[in-house]
Structure formats: structure tokens, C-alpha cells
C-alpha positions, 0 to 999 in steps of 0.5 A, a space after each residue: 546505521 538505518 536512516 531515522 524516518 521518525 522525524 515525520 512524527 505522527 506523519 511517518 506512516 503516511 509519509 512512507 505510504 505515499 512514497 511507496 504509493 508513488 513507486 507503485 503508481 509509477 510501476 502501474 503507469 509504466 506497465 499500463 496495468 491500471 485496470 488490472 491493479 484496480 481489479 486486484 485492489 477491489 477484490 482484496 480490499 474488503 477482506 484486508 479491511 475486515 482483517 485490519 479491523 479485527 487485528 487492530 480491535 483485538 490488539 494484535 498490533 499498534 501503529 504509534 507513528 500515525 495521523 490518528 485519522 480513522 475510517 471504519 475503525 481502521 487508520 487512514 494509513 492502513 487504508 492506503 496500505 491496502 491499496 499500495 500493496 496490491 498495486 505494487 505487486 501488479 505494477 512489478 509483475 506487469 513491468 517485469 513481464 513487459 521487460 522480459 517479453 521485450 528481451 525475447 
């Protein structure tokens, strides 16, 4: 049985983004990859923003368990998502690279 995280109500998506954002931040910090993560976010954020705005506008998906706070027509949680995902990828990649380089 899966854990029911909907107990956070309208804050469910925000809570999950902050949880995974803290994991991403820890990985980026551990790997010393803040600049690389920031560059990656800066490059990917604009097209991701346009894509999210478009898909939400045409009704491709809905986000029911969110705060309702929007910026530029996109939910706050999606803005956080567009930062967390590339940061998580860079943090994971750089952490693994360091760990594997140390093992050699």
C-alpha cells in the first residue's frame, strides 16, 4: 500500500517539491556543483516555462493538489519543479562522478 501524501491538501505538490528540492540541494552542495546546476537551470527554465504554460493552457494536464498561487500563468509548484529537476540531475551526475573518481 502506498503512503497517502494527500493529507497536505492544497499544499501536497508544494511539500513534495520542497522535499525533493532539499535532496537536490544536498546533492548539488555535496558535489560542489552549484554553478553547473545554476547554468543548467538557467538554460532549461525558459523553454520549460513556455511548455508548462502551453500545456496547462490547452488542458493537457491539471494539478489539483496545489496552492493556487500562479506566476506568469503557471503554478508556483511548477516553477519550483523546473528548478528542482535539472538541479537533481546535475547533483546526481556530479555526485556519482566524484564517488566513482574517488574509487579509482
